[in-house]
C-alpha positions in Angstrom: 128.4 88.5 84.5 124.9 89.4 83.3 122.5 91.8 85.1 119.2 90.3 86.2 116.0 91.6 87.7 114.3 90.0 90.7 111.0 89.1 89.0 109.0 87.5 91.8 108.7 84.7 94.3 106.6 81.7 93.3 105.3 78.6 95.0 106.2 75.4 93.1 104.6 72.0 93.8 102.6 73.6 96.7 105.6 73.6 99.0 108.8 74.9 97.3 109.5 78.6 97.3 111.5 79.9 94.3 112.8 83.3 93.5 112.9 84.0 89.8 115.8 86.1 88.4 115.2 87.2 84.8 118.0 88.0 82.4 117.9 91.6 81.2 118.9 90.8 77.6 117.1 87.5 77.0 114.2 85.3 78.1 116.1 83.1 80.5 115.0 82.9 84.1 117.2 81.6 86.9 115.0 79.8 89.5 116.6 79.6 93.0 115.0 77.8 95.9 114.6 79.9 99.0 113.3 79.2 102.5 110.1 80.8 103.8 111.8 83.6 105.7 113.9 84.7 102.8 110.9 84.4 100.4 108.9 86.6 102.7 111.8 89.2 103.0 112.1 89.3 99.2 108.4 89.4 98.5 107.8 92.3 101.0 110.4 94.4 99.1 109.0 93.5 95.7 105.5 94.5 96.9 106.7 97.7 98.6 105.5 96.7 102.1 107.2 98.6 104.9 107.5 97.4 108.5 107.5 99.6 111.5 110.6 97.9 112.9 113.6 96.8 110.9 113.8 93.2 109.7 117.2 91.4 109.5 118.1 92.7 106.0 117.1 96.3 107.0 119.4 95.9 110.0 122.2 94.7 107.7 121.7 97.7 105.5 122.0 100.1 108.4 125.1 98.3 109.9 126.8 98.5 106.5 126.1 102.2 106.2 127.0 103.0 109.8 130.4 101.2 109.3 131.1 103.4 106.3 130.6 100.8 103.7 128.4 100.6 100.7 127.0 97.5 98.9 127.6 98.1 95.2 126.3 94.8 93.7 125.3 91.2 94.4 126.7 88.4 92.3 125.3 84.9 91.9 128.7 83.5 91.1 128.6 79.7 91.2 126.6 76.5 91.1 128.2 73.5 92.7 126.3 70.2 93.0 122.9 71.9 92.8 123.8 74.7 95.4 124.0 78.3 94.3 126.7 80.6 95.7 126.6 84.3 96.0 128.8 87.2 97.0 128.2 90.7 98.3 130.5 93.3 96.7 131.2 96.2 99.0 133.2 99.4 98.8 134.7 101.0 101.9 137.3 103.7 102.0 137.7 103.4 98.2 138.6 99.7 98.5 136.4 96.9 97.1 135.9 93.6 98.9 133.7 90.6 98.7 131.7 88.6 101.3 130.2 85.2 100.7 126.5 84.9 101.2 123.5 82.7 100.5 121.8 83.9 97.3 118.5 84.5 99.1 120.1 86.8 101.7 122.1 88.5 99.0 119.0 89.1 96.9 117.0 90.4 99.9 119.8 92.8 100.8 120.3 93.9 97.2 116.6 94.9 97.0 116.9 96.9 100.3 120.1 98.7 99.2 118.7 99.2 95.6 121.7 97.7 93.9 122.0 95.4 90.9 122.0 91.6 91.0 124.3 89.9 88.5 124.6 86.2 87.5 127.6 84.5 86.2 127.0 83.5 82.5 128.1 79.9 83.2 125.5 79.7 86.1 122.8 81.0 83.9 123.8 78.7 81.0 123.7 75.7 83.4 120.5 76.4 85.4 118.6 79.1 83.5 115.4 78.2 81.8 113.7 79.9 78.9 110.4 81.3 80.0 108.7 84.0 77.8 108.1 87.3 79.6 104.5 88.0 80.7 102.7 89.9 78.1 101.0 93.1 79.2 97.5 91.5 78.7 98.5 88.7 81.1 99.7 91.2 83.7 96.4 93.0 83.6 94.5 89.8 84.1 96.6 88.9 87.1 95.8 92.1 89.1 94.0 91.3 92.3 90.7 92.8 93.2 90.5 95.1 96.3 89.0 92.2 98.2 91.7 89.8 97.2 94.4 92.4 98.1 93.0 92.8 101.6 92.6 89.1 102.0 96.3 88.7 101.0 97.4 91.4 103.5 95.2 89.8 106.2 96.8 86.4 105.7 100.3 88.0 105.9 99.4 89.9 109.0 98.2 86.8 110.7 101.2 84.8 109.6 103.5 87.5 111.0 101.5 87.6 114.3 100.6 91.3 113.7 97.2 90.8 115.2 96.2 94.5 115.6 96.9 95.0 111.9 95.0 91.8 111.2 91.9 93.1 113.1 91.9 96.3 111.2 92.2 94.4 107.9 89.5 92.0 108.9 87.1 94.9 109.7 88.0 96.6 106.4 87.3 93.3 104.5 84.0 92.9 106.3 82.9 96.5 105.4 84.0 95.9 101.8 82.0 92.6 101.6 79.0 94.3 103.2 79.1 97.2 100.7 79.3 94.7 97.9 76.2 92.7 99.0 74.2 95.9 99.6 74.9 97.2 96.1 
């Protein structure tokens, strides 16, 4: 098993959502298709966005803790006819046990529990692709302006039907644009 980092969620071909797992020791990336809900759950954690009420993976984290267990790692363990398989590795009462999971759920839970994600070397060899890591210059260019950040948050609030938050963001965006035109 090799440890990977959850790099980001990307949109591919305008419709496919893919989470990218980057190998810690090389330039390979493992792209895994995820559905919209899982992409959203993963992206929120990567962006550090907190919700006032627990989402499904937050609930799972709490249930695991309250039942006396601890998630210790997530493993992307197999690839069979184009489908990735994962397992959650728990410890409870000093005993380790595994639970099968979809990779997207496993990754979202790993981010919430702050545990490592591992990929079987055979899976990475079969499905990993070499993509050079972003250079620091490229990262700086990709930073969003304050207006773009608010627009992104506004779109997210509307999509999640958080209309009160959306109204606040809309007003903030309006003030920002008014200040920009008056300067």
